N, C-alpha and C positions, 0 to 999 in steps of 0.2 A: 493613553494606555488602551490596547487592543486585545479584548478578552474573546477567545473562541471556544466553543463547546459543542458537542453533539449530543442529541436527544433522539430516543426511538420514536416518539409520538410528537405530533405537530402541537398539541394543546399544552405542552409545557410552557411556562411563562417566557415570554419574549423579551427578557430583561435581566439584568444582573444588578444585584443590590450590593453597594459598597458603603463604607463608613471608615473614617480615620480612627486610628488607635491613639490614645492620649499619650502625650509626652510625660515622661516619669518627673520632670522638674515642675511641671504645672500642677498646682494644688487647687482643689475645690472645682474642678472642671465639670461642666454638666454632662449629661449623658450625650455622646456623639450622634450627630444627625445622620441617619440613613438616607442615601440617595439611591436613585434608579438610572440606569442608562440603558435605554431600548437597544435591541438587537436587531439585526437584518438576518432573516433566515434564507437559507438556499439549500437545494439538494440536487443531485445529478444521478443520471443513470450511465453505466459503462458496460457494454455488452449485456450480460444477464444479471448485473449487479445493480442494485438501487441503494443509494446512501441514505443514512438517517438524516434528520433535520439538523443542519449545520448552523450555528448561530454566531455572529460575529458583532460584538458590542463595543463601541468606543467611548472611553471614559475620560472626559475633558476637566480641565481646571483642577488639576491635582498639585499638592504641594510638593516642592522638592524635599528629597531627603526624609520621607515622612512614610511611616508604616500604615498600610491600609488592609482591611478585611474586605473579602468579596464573597458573594454567594449566588448560586445558580440553581434552578430546579425548584421543586415544591414538594411538600409532605415528606414521605420516607426517601425520596429521591433528592432531596436537598443535599448540596455539597458546598462546602466552604473552605476558603483558602486565604492566604495573605501574600502580599508583596510590599516591597519598599521602594519608593521612587528614587531615583538617582540624584546626586548633588547638582546643583546649578553649573552649567556649562562654564568653564573657565580654564586659563592656561596651565595652572598649577594644580589642578583638581586630580588626585589620584584615583585610579580605577583599575579593575582586573577583569580581563576577558578570559573565557575558556575557549577552545578551538577544538572542534570535532568535524571530521569528514567521512563520508561513505560509511555510515553507521551501520544501517540494517538491523537484522534481528536475530543474530546468532548468540552462542555463548560468549564469543569474544566481544560483541556488542555490549553485552550486559557487564562484562568485566570493564570495558573502557568506561561506560556510563557511571558505574560504581566507583570506579577510580577518580573519575572527575568529581563526583559528589563528596569524595572523601578528601579533596584537595583543600578544602577549606577556604579558598581564595575566590573562586569564580563568581562574578556578580552578573555577567551576561555571557550567553554562548553565542559564538560566531560559527554558524553551521555551514559548512562548504559544499553542500549538496550530496545527493544520493540518499534518500530517505528510506523507504520502506522495502525498495526492490520487489516491489509487486509485479514489476513487467518480466521479471524472469521466471514467473509461475504461469501455468497455462491460463490463457485467456486474459492474461493481466489481472490475476485475482486481486480485486480491490478490497477483500476482507483484510489483506495485509496492511493496507492504510489505516483501518480501524485498530488492529492489534499494535502497530507502530506508535499511534497516538497513545495507546494506553501504556506502551512501554517507556516512553520519554515523559510520561506525565509526572513522575516524581521529581523531574527537574523542571520541566517546562511550565508546571502550574504554580511555580514560585518565583521563576526568574525568567527573564525574557530571552527568547531565542531570534537571532536575526538570520534569516534564511537566505541562501543563495541556491538556485535551482541547478540542478545536475542533469546528467543524461538520461538518468534512470527515472527522471520526472517527466520526460517527454511524453510517454504512454501513447506513441504513434503506432496504430495496429490497424492498417487498412484491410487486412484479410478477415478482421471480425467486424469491420465497418466502423472502426473508431479512427477518425482522420483528423480530430481537434487535438493539437499539441497541448500539453500542460494542463489537461482538463481536470483531473483529480487534484493536482497541486493548487490551482488557482481557486478551485472550490473550498479547499480545506484551509489554506495558509494565506490569509489576507495580511497584506503589509500596507503601510502608510506611504504609498509611492507618490501619491498626488502633492504630499506636503513638500517634497522636493521638485515639483514641476515635471515629474516624469509622466510619461504617457502608457506606462505598462508597469504591472508589479513584478516583472522579471528584472527591472534595473531601478535603482533608487538610492537614496543616501539618508543617513541618520547621523545626528550629532549626540554624542554621549561623553559627559564629562570633558576631558580635553582632548578628545579624538572626533574626527570627522571621517565616517565610515561610508564608502562607496561600495554598492553590491552591482556586480556585471552579469550578464547571461552569456556564457560561452556557446550557447546553442540558439541564440537568436541572431538576426543580421546586425552586422557592426560595421559594415563598410561605409564609405562616404555616402552622405545624404540619408542614410538610414535613420530611424527615430532614435535607436540607443547611441548611434554616433553623435548625432546633433546634440542630444541631451548631455552626454558627458563632455562634449566641446563646451557647452555653456556652463556645466557644473563646477569643473575644475578651477576655472577663474574665480568663482564665487567664495571659494573656501577661505575663510578668514582665519590665517594662521596665528593671528595675535589672540584669538579666543580658543581656537582648536589647533594647536601646533602640531598634533600628530595627525597625519593623513594615511588611511589605511584602505586597500582595496581588496575586496573579496570576489573570487571568481571560481568556477569549477575545474576548468582545464588548464593545467599550469603552462606559463610561458617558457620556463626552463625547467627541463627534465632530463636526466641522464639515465633513466630506466628504458629498457627494451619495450616495455608495455607503453602504449600511448605516447611513443617518442615522437616529438615535435608536432603533436596534435594542436598545440596552441600557438603554432608559429605564425599563423595568419593574423590572429588577434595581436600578437607581439609586435608584428610589423606595423599594424595599424595604430595601437595605443602606446607603444613604448616611448616614443619620442615625447608625448605629452607627461607620461609619468617622470621622465627625467627633467622636463621643463619645469613641472610644478612641484618637483622634489617630493614625490610620494615616498613615505618611510618604509612600508611594508605592503607586500602582495601576497596574500594567502589563497591557496588553491587546493583541490583535492584530486579525484579522478585516478590518479595513480596509487596503487594499493600499497604505497610504502612512504617512508619519511625522507625529505630532502630539504637541505637549507643551502642558499646560495650565499656568495659574496655580494657586495654591492657592485653589480656589473651592468653593462649596457651594451647593445650591439646597434645602436642607431647609426654608426658610420658605415654599416654593412655596404661593401662594394666588391662585388666578385672580380671586377676587371682590375681593380687595384690591389687585389689579394688581401682585402680586409674582410674577414670572414668570421673571425672568432670573437667572442664577448670579450671586454676589457673592463678593468676595474674603473669604477665611475663614482666619486663621492656624492654625486647628485642623484644617483640611480637608488632605486629601492632594493631591499633585500627580498628574494623570492623564496617562499617556504611552502612546501607541498605537504598536506597532511591528509592523505586518502586512505587511511587505514584504521577506520574507527571500529571495524568488525564486520565488514561486509560479507555476502554470502559467497562471494566468488574468490575468496583467499588472497594471500599476500603475493604481491609482485616482487619477487626475490632475484629477478634477472636484471642487473646492472650492466651497462655497457662497460667494457674493460678499459682500464686506464681512466680512473676518475677525472673528469675535465677540471680544469683550473678554477672555473667559475663555482664548481660544487664545494662547498666547505664541509659538508656532513651529510651522510646519507645511510639508511639501513632499512631493512626489510622487517617491520614489526608492528603490531597494533599499539595504539595508544592515543593520547590526547596532548594539547599544549596548553600552557597559560602564558598571557601576556600581562605583566603588571606595570601599568604605566605610574611612574613615581612623580613626575612634574614635567615641565614643559620641554625638557631636554633629555631625561633619562627614563628607560623603561627596562624591565628585567623580564627576559623570555626564558622558558623552560620547556623542554621536550620530556614528557612522561611516557614511557612504553610500558606495556603490560607484561611484567616479568614476574615470575614465581608468585603469582596471584596477588602482587602487590602494586601500587602505583609507584613506578620507579621514575625519578628524574634521571635521564641519561645525558642530557646535555643542557648547558646554561648559556646564555648570551646577554650581555649588557649592551642594550641599543642607545644611540643618540639621535635624536631628531634632526634631520637634514632640512627642515622647513625654514624658508627665509621671507622675511617681509621687511618693509622699512619700520615697522612698529615693533619688531622683535629683534633684540640685539643678542643673539646667541653667541656664546664663545667660539673661538676658532676651532677648537678641537672637536666641536660638536658636527663637523662635517665627516668625520671618519669614525668608523666603528672601533670599539675597544678590542683587544685580543679575545679570541673564542675561547672559552673555558670548558673543560670537561670535568664535570663534578663527581663526586663518589656517589654510589648507589644509596639511596635512603628513602625509607617508605614515607609515604604522605600520611597527615593525620586525617582525623575523621570529622572535620568541622567543615560546614557549608554556610556562607553568607549568601543571601539572595537580595536582588534588587529589580526594580521594574522601571521602565522608561514610558513616557506617555505615548509613544509612537510604536511600542512593541507589544505584541499579543502574547497571551499564554495559551498552551494547548491543554485541553482536557481539564479535569478537575478532581480533587479529594477532599475529604472531610476536614474542616477546621473553622475555629470561631473565635473572636474576641467580642465582648459585649460589656454591659455594665450592670453592677448590682443595683437593684431597685426594689421597693416595697410600697404597697398603696397606702400603708400606715405612716410612713416615714415622711418627713418634711424635705429631706435632702439626702443624698447618697453620694459616697465618693468611691472611686475606684483608681487603680493604677496598674500599669503593665509594663514589663520589660521584655524584649525578646531574648529567648533563651535556646539558641541552636547550637551551643558549643558541644553538647554531647548527645548526638541522637541515639535513641534506643530503638534497637532493631530486633532483640531477642528477649524472650521471657526471662531468661537468667540474668540478663543485665539491669533489671529494675531496682530501683532503690527502696529502702524501706519507708515506712509512712513517717511523717513527723511525729514528735512526742512532745506532749505538753507536760512539764514536771517542775517541781520546786527542788533544783538540785542542792543549793546552798542552805535551805532551810530558813530563809528570810520571809517567808509568807508571800513572796511574789514568784508567780510561775513564769517559767521560761519556755521557749519552743526550741527544740532540738532538732536539727535538720542535717541529714546526710547528703553530700555533694558528690559529683561524678569524678572530682578531682581527689578523691579519697581523703575528705575532711569530714569532721563533725563541727558544725557551728552552732553555737548557743545565742539566741536571739531574744531581745526583750521588746516585745510590742508596745508601741506608744499608746496611750489612753487619752484621746482628746475628745473635746465637744464636737458635735456636729458641724457648728459653724466655723471650726477652726481649721477647716480644710484637712487635707490629707497628709498623713505623716508616715515616714517609713521607719521599719524596725531598726533597731541599734544592735550591731553584732557585739555581744559581751565578750566573747571568747571563741576560739576555734583551736582544734587539735588535728594534726594530720595523723593518718593511719599508715603512712609509709614507714618502712623500717629506719631506725635510727642512723645507721651507717651508710647502707647501700639504698639509695633513694630509688627503688624499682616499684613501679605502680602495678604492676601485674599482680592480681589476686588480692588486691588491698582495698577494692570498693566494698562499702559495707552493703550487706543483704538483710541484716536485721540488727535491731538495737532495743535495749529496754533500760529502764531505770527503776531503782528501788532502795530500801533501808536495809542495811546488813548489820548495823550495830544491835547489840542484844538488849542492852540495859539503859534505860532512859530515866532521867528524873522527871518529875512532872513539870511541863512547860519547857523542858530542854530542847534546844535546837535540834531538829532531826535532818542530817545531811544524808544524801543519797549518793549512789555509785551508778556509773553508766557502763553497761557492758554492751560491746559491739562484737558481731560476728561478720568477717569478710568473705568475699567470694572465694578466696583461697583458704577457708577454714582456719583463720587466724582468730582466736578469742581473746578479746583485750577488755580489761576492767580499768576505768579511770574513776578517780574520786571526784568530789564536788567542784574542784578547781581544774578538772581535766588533766590531772597528773596520773600518769599510768602507774596503776598499782601492780598489774601482772599481765603477762601475755603466754599464750600456748598455742600451739598448731597441732592439728590432728589431720592434716591433708594426707599424710601417707596411709590413712585408713580408707581413702577412697580413690577410684581410678582416675587417671588423667581425663581430661576433656569432659568432665561432668559438671553440671551447675545445680545450684539449689532449686529443688522444686517445692519443698516445704522447709520452714525454718521458723523457730520460735525460741524465746529465751524467757525464763523465769527467775526474778531476783527477789529473795526472801531472807528475813533475819532468823530463820530457823537453822539450826545446825545439826550436823550428823556425828560429830566427834568433839569431845571436850577440848577447848582451846581454840576451835574454830570461831570465826566470826562471819555468820551468814552462810547463805548457800546460793549458788548460781546453777541452774540447770539449762542445758542447751539440747535441743532436739531438732532433728531435721531428716530430709531425705533427699538423695541427689538423683539426678536424671541426666542421661547422655545428651550431649549438644546435638543439634540437627546435623544430618549427614553432610550438609553443604560446608560444615566446619572441618570435616576430616579429609585428610589426604588419602590417596589410594592405600597406602600401606597400614594406615589405622583402620580403614574400613575392612581390609583383609584380615587384619588382627582381631577386629570385633567379630567378624564372621566366624573366625576360628574358634573364638572364646565361647561364642554362643553354641556351636555345634558341639564343643567338648562339654558345656554344662548339660546339654540334652543326653550325652552318652555316659555322663557321670553316674556311678552307682550310688546307692544310699550310704554306704560306708565311706565312699569318697567324699560325698557331700559333708558327712559329719566332721570328717577330716578338715575340709576347707573351712568350715564354720570355727573350728577350732583354732585355726591359724590367725584369726584376728581381723582378717578383711571383712569389709562392710558389704553386705548383700544390698544392692541398690533397690531391691524390691521392698525392703523393710526399713523402719525408722530407727535411726541411731540416736542414742542418748548419751550425754556426758554430764557429770556433776562434779562441781569443784567447790571448794572452801571459798567464802565470799571474798575476803581480803587477801588471802595468800595465793589463791589460784590452786592450792594442792588438789589433785585428783581424789575423788571419793568412791565413785564407781562409774562404770560406763556399760552401755547395753548396745553393741554394735550389730547383733544378729538376732532374728526372732528365736526365742526360746520356748515357744509353744506350738502345738499344733493348730495352725489356723484353719478353721472351717469355713466354707462359704455360707452365705446367708439363707441359701435355699435349703441346706441341710444341718444347720447350726443346732446343737443341742442346748439352746437357750431358753427353752420354755419347757414345762413339765411333760406336755403331751409327746415330746420327741425323746423323752429320758430313756426309753426302751433301747434306744440305740447304743447307750453306753453300756457295751458288753465287757468282760473281764479284761480282754486284750485292750480295749480302749482305756480303761482305768489304769492298766499297769503302764500305759504310755505316758501318763502325766507327770510333770516335772514336779519334784517335791515343794510342796506348799502352794501348788497351783490351783486355782478354782475356776469354775466356768463364769461367765459373766452373769448367768442367771443367779448365781449365788449372792449377787450384789445388785439385784434390779433396781431397789430403791435408790441406792447410791448412784447408780448410772442414770436413772431419771432425773437426779438432783443435778447432774452436769448439764442437762438439756437447756436450751435447745442447741442443735448442731447444724451447721451447714458449712460447706467448702466449696469456694468457686475459684480462688487463686490464692498465691503463695501467703498473702497476708491474713488470710483466714486461719492459717494453722496457729493454735494456741496451746500453751501448757498452764494447767490450772492445778493448784493444791486443793486437795479435798480429803475429807475423812470418810472412809469406806467402812461399811459395816455389813455382816452378812444378812441374808434375808431371814427374817423371822417367820417360819413356817406356821406356827400357831402360837396363840397367846399363852403366857405364863402367869399363872396365878400369883398374885402378890401376897406375900406374907406380912400381916400387920406388925409394924416395929421394926422390919428388917431394914437395914441401911444399905445404901448404894456402895459397892467397891470402888466407884470411881469419883474423883473430885468433881464437884460441880461449881468450883470457884478457882478462879485462876488469878495470878498477881496482877494487882493493879498498875498499868502503865499508861502513859500518854501514848505510847505507840506499842499496841499489843504485840507480842512475838508472833512472827509469821505473817504479818500483815503486809502484803504486797500491795503497795500504793498503786500498781498499775492494773491490778486485777480486782474485780468486784467481789468475788466470792471472799476473798480474804477481810474484805471490809465487813462482811456480815459476821464473820468469826469475831472481829474486833467489837462489833456491836453487842454480840451475844455475851460476850465476856463482860463488857462494861455493865450490861443489865444484871448479870449474875451477882456482881461485886458491888452494885450500887450502894448497899447498906453499909459496906465496909469503910473503914477510914482510908482515905486516899493517901497513900504513902508508897514511895518506891521501894521494892522488894528485889532482892538479887536473885530470886529464883526464876530461872528461865529453863524450861525442859530441852534436853537433848534428845532427838528423836533417834531412837534405837529400834531394834526388832521387837522390843517388848513394851514400847510406848503405847499405852491404851488410854490416854486423856482424850475426853470427847471433843474438846475444843482444839486439839493439836491435830493437823492434817498427817495422813499415814500415806497417802498416795499422790502421785503426780499423774494427772489426766491429760493425755495428748488429743486435741481435735485435730485429725489429720484428714487427708483426702479419702482414705479407705475407711474411715470411721473413727471409733473411739478405742483408745488404749490406755489401760491404767498399770503404772508401776509402782512397786513398793518403794516409798520414798528413802527407806534407810538403806536398802540394798540395791535397788535398781531392777529387782527381778519382776518380771511381767506377771501380773496377777490376771488379767483378762484382757481380750481383744475382740471388740465387737465390730464386725465388718457391716457396713451401711452402704446402701446403694448411693452412688455419687451423684450429686445434684439435688436440688430441692431443700426443703426443711424437715429435719427429724426432731420430733418433740410429741409430747403427750398433749394432744390438741383437745381432747375431750375429757380429761382428768380421770380416766379409768384405770390409770396405773400401768397402761400398756404403750410402749413406744409406737408413734405413727410416722408416717412419711407423707409429705404433702410435695407435690411436683407439677408446675404448670408447664404447658406444652405451647411451643412456639411454632412459627411456620416451618422455616428451614427447607421449603421446597417439598417436603414429603410428610407423609403420616407416620406417627411414631407409635410404637406399641408399648403400653404399660407393663412393667413386670408386676403383675399382680395375681398371677396363676390363673386368670381367666382369658388371657390372650386378647383382651378387648383392644380393638384399635381406636386410637383417639385422634380427633381431628384438631388442627390448630385452634387456639382460642380456649382450650378446655384445660381443667385442672382435676387431678384425681388425688385422693387420700386414700391410704391403705394402713391397716394395723397389724402390728406384730412383726418380729424378726425371727423366722422369716415370715413372709405375709400370711396372715390367717384369713382376713376378710377385707373387702373394700368398704370405706366408710361413705364416700360420696364421689361423684364425678359431675362437676358443675363447669358453667360457662364463666369466663373471666372477661369477655369482650362486651360490646354494646348489646345491652338487653333489648328485646322486642318491646315495642310500644305497648302500654298497659299490661306489661308483664305476661303477655300471651306466651303459651308454650314455653314455661320456664325449663323444662327438662325434656329429654328425648331428641329424636331426629329432626322434629320440625323446628326446634328453637336453634337449631344449629345453622339453619339457613334462612329462617324468616326474618325479613326486615334488615338482612345484611347480606349485601352481595359484593362487599370490597374484598380486594385481593389480600389473603393472608399469608402469602408466601414469604413475605419479608418480615413477618411479625416476630419480635422479640420479647421475651419476658424476664423479669428480675425474680430472683429468688424469694419466694413468699416469706412473710413474717408472721409472728404470732404476737398479738396485743392482748395482754391479760385483761379479763373482764371479771366483774363482780356480780355472781349470780346468787349470792347469799349463801353459797357453801364454801366450806374451806378447801382450797386446793394447793397442791405443791406449787412453790413458785417456779415459773417457767413452764407451766402447764395450764391447760384450760383458758381458751380466749378465742378471739376473732381472728380469723386468718386473712390478711391483707395481700392482695395481689397488684402488680403494675405491669402494664405492657408498654412498648415503645410508642404507642399512639397516645399515651397519657392518660389511659383509663385506670383508675384505682378502685378496686372491688373488694368488698368485705363480706365474709361468711362467717357465721357462728355454727357451732356444733349443734345437731338437731337433738330431738328427743332420745334419751338413752345413749347419746354419743354417735348415733348413726345419722346418715344424711347431712344436709347443711342447709341453714336458713340464711337466704339472701338478706344482707342488712342495708347496704347502700352502695352506690356506684357514682363516681365523680369524674368528670373529664377534665383534666389539668394540663397545664403547659409542660409538664415533665415529659417530654418526648425526645427521642433520640433515634439514630439510624447508624448502624455499622455495616460496612460492606466487607466481603471476605478479603482476607490478605494472604499472600503466599505463605506456604506452610512453615510454621516456626517464626515468622516475622511479626514484629509489633509495629503496626501503623501508628504513626505519631497522631493521627487523628482519631485513633480508636477510642470510643467514649464508654466509660464505666458508669452505668446507671447506680442511683442509690435508693434503696428502700429499707428503712431501719426504724425502730422506736426511737422517740425523740422526747426528752425532758426538757422543759422550760428552765428547770433549776436542776444543779446538780445534786444527785442523790434523792431526787423527788420520786414519788411513787406513781405520780400522774403521768401517763404515757399519751404521747401524740405520735403522729406518723410523720416522717420525713422522707419526701420523694423528690428525687432530681434527675434530670435528663441532660441534654446537651446545652440547653439555653436558659432553662428555668429550674428552680427548686420550688417546693410547695411545702407548706406545714398544714396538716390536717388533724383536725380532732378525732378521737376514737369514735364520735357519732357520725363522722363523714362531713363536717363542715370545714371548708378551706379558710384557714386563719390568716395565712400570709402567702405571698408569692415573691420569689426572690429571682432577679434577673442574674444569671452567672456570667462572670467575666470572660470565660472560655470554656469550652467542653471539659468536663472533669475526666482525669485519666486514672481516677481510682475514687472509691466510694467517699462521700464527704465525712470529714472527721468532726465529732461534736466533743468539745472540751471547753473548760473555763480558763482561758488563758489572760482575761482581763481582770481576774481575781475579785469579782463582784458576786460571785455564787450563782450567776446566771450562765447558761450554756451557751457558748459561742460556736462558730463553724469554722472550718478550715477547708478551703477548696484547692486541691493541687491540679494544675493543668500543665500541658505541653509548653506554655508560655510562662508559667510562673506559679508561686504560691501565695494565696491570697487568705486573709483572715477576716472574718465579719463578726462584730461585736453585738451582742444583744443589749439594747438600752431600753429604757422606760421613756414614755412620752405621754404628757398630760392628754386627756381627752381621747385616747386610742383604746384599742381593746385591751384586755388583760393581757393578752399575748404581747410581749415586747418585741418591737421593731428590731430589725437588724441592720446595723450600720457597716459598711465596709471599712476595712483597715488592712493594709498591706502588711505582711509579715516579712516575707522575703522572696527574691527570686533567685533561684540558684540552678541553673542549667535546665535541661529536660527532665522534670521530675515525673516518673511514672510510677506512682505509689498508691496502694490501696489498703485501707485499715477499716475493718469492720468491729466496731465497738458496741454491737448490739447483743453481746452475750448476755443472758439474763442472770440476775443475782440469784441463782438456785443454790439452796443448801439442802442436802440430803435429809430426809426423814430417817433417823437412826433407829436400829433396833438394839437388843441387848447383847448382840453377838458381835465380836470384834475379830479383826484380822489375826 
């Protein structure tokens, strides 16, 4: 295998690191050994252009049909990929080739490549010449070679490309002093020509599966006694048709062509080589050059004799089929001028862009399809079943193998979006992108196990296509938790992870059950992929010790809301798609399942909330774009009265969050909130704090909706729902809470006066309203148990129904949505919005110093430019710094500190000197994770979720902790630790989800479930670390692959210890926490596979703090 890549600097590592990915059937395999292959570096000048440093590394001694990872670069520039070696050469080994020619770098080029990537079949690309078309630009602009390499990287980095040079690779320009032909091509595209005893990289041969492939150069000398002529003369007799029965030839200029463009340009080569093609029974000859598509019959013209009148090709069963594919998307356009009266040797021809696939089935049959770019889909325009004409004494092919079957024209059908890739030892890959597969390890563990399955079935390209995170839940109430996973083929699977000892090897999870989300009668997959799911108990009354069975609620991309019981039997389904415009996807979505009810006779309550966002413009056709533009203009022209009319119509405004409430077991709608019904004020002028209260004039007060309060009326309750952060869709949360109005001054207590509200709730094993998936409801249950601890424990039929008048302190009265724009609280009984607090996007929102005022902490990365912090001071922050402000809107700045490597001996801890002293490294690529709050004990009583150390993480692995300073101002540096939790993400096209995009993790971590002792979990693309609150690294974990969402902490092993789930682009991994004698008190983590189901791009942040509001005497 030959790997090629380009670096801007010479000092980059001159080697490629590679390692084998373990087979799923092997158990207890040790960590794969990482190997190095040295590269040869070259560079070249062309006129006024100097290339980067081009590396070519050859990897030898690879296993057949095996998946490998490889890595090039260093530091933040490290990039990782994978490839799969082909099967061993054999006569009946199936294999699929993709065929593309004259590609270029146009819009049509992109369509062709995307269609090929969506074909799901290609394993190797046979490229027929004309790459970048750099020579059609002034001075042969060689930067086009760089952009072309990046363009095809999404394919060539994962599967081999076998190259054939074309006329646009000559780059002969004596007018600018460039007289060496194929100069850029030879420097950039190395091929294993010496393995086939060739003297030039322009002609060579490769064996792949059951095919022997010969590459020829149409623009090198090929007459008698020339090197190319002599090589081919010796190569053809050596082809062993008993091992490789399929003989395929690639060239650029076609031998048979009925197009007016380049007509008979390949005639000279035909005269020289065609007799050999017929003699050795070549099966197929592929060419490009002519910007159209054409396929011939099996014909030859070797009997050409003008004096005897023999001048036309005739059908010959020993001759090859000649196919021209020269329309990949070149800059010169389509050649649509064919000679009149289609010749008899031409079986099919048309002028259109596209690609082809050749699927070799066995030694005698291959299926060929031509896919043209039509209506933005990969369309199969023509199919052909070929039979090999190869003959040797060792192969007895049937008689009918000499003749092709009848040509068939198939119906148009769009191709699927699956791509399988493989690599051969003799083929190189172009350029690189990020990816990795490694092994789970821990210095305290004696042995680790890991497993991996490829999962390229469903590539994710856009944010709206991402699946929800896995859920760990005890559905049937048997005391054993299961893992619920959504799949890309619209299914929900319930998995049971096996628990084994370390020395028993690796074990795979067992699929207990699965349910399809497709409609019962019409099996249409559109709009049925899950975007959110949640579990919870909806039954109201339980006897002590009674089994508590849960329900599963799923929301699909088409806004179908489905509820299943513990056996995955559907209870109800409803659809609210009509409330949203076409072509929108879920930007925010969350589900809450509880056993509280809103109406007598109901069983439980399900609340769904979300916000939609229009798809990227690349998904829209011109008419949709025009329609959207007109709608946008109409909205700007709409008057206030018109806007009110539109709101009354029931259509959802995409700017606002939509809510739906249903009865738990019946699905009966109880209320919905589709549009904003309050006056949203920006955080810069929001009257949420007393000093801005003068802005509430009579007109503003009259505009309030009935029963509406400002968020300042519930300031303590709002703080009780913190901390808040939102980075991606999975961070959207719905929480039930009890809101009480702010108590402005203390009320003198009257001796002997009793409270008007009950302080004891009915005793139950499962308290009403306890949402097992939300931590705040667990607190409600604990408080109730404590209040009733002196009572006789017996079942009571009393369960409150939430109404507008419910004022029990232990019963939630609002649902709080943590969304992208901030916090929104809705009255639980009616769905009426009580308040909406707009918060600045990004960073951490919490009361970090415990003064009762909401603060905002934001870390600043590089991103190539300085950033301005919205703090009222217009202070410009440089990368590697964090700022904390207080108040909404901002009243003051609390601190401004560095989060990168500190100066030695802590010199210049603040100020301009510290920003540059001892640190000259480049910060343009710096990335930072959202900071977290780790509660600390300072001897004072603080509200949960407030006051603690602020912890930061950079993509260099630097973990830094600060604590609030004196009186809550400034920040005190506590510790800094350099860890292996590093990562690097390169920018992707707008709206695209790169399969190698890494989601870092920084979150509080408890060794035991429901434990109050907090640790820190930080993870990058290769390693995760567990750190104590004091800054000591307790364990490091080698990740099996770069995470595509934050690590999920849950106890799926049912031992009370917190386990980890890692979701990657290659699979889903579970790591079980176990005890080991002689180790630290921290349990080591042992890898255990849960399941691998497609490309799972999911992220779940479970670090919501268990905050319960401090209540006052005022109720809503």
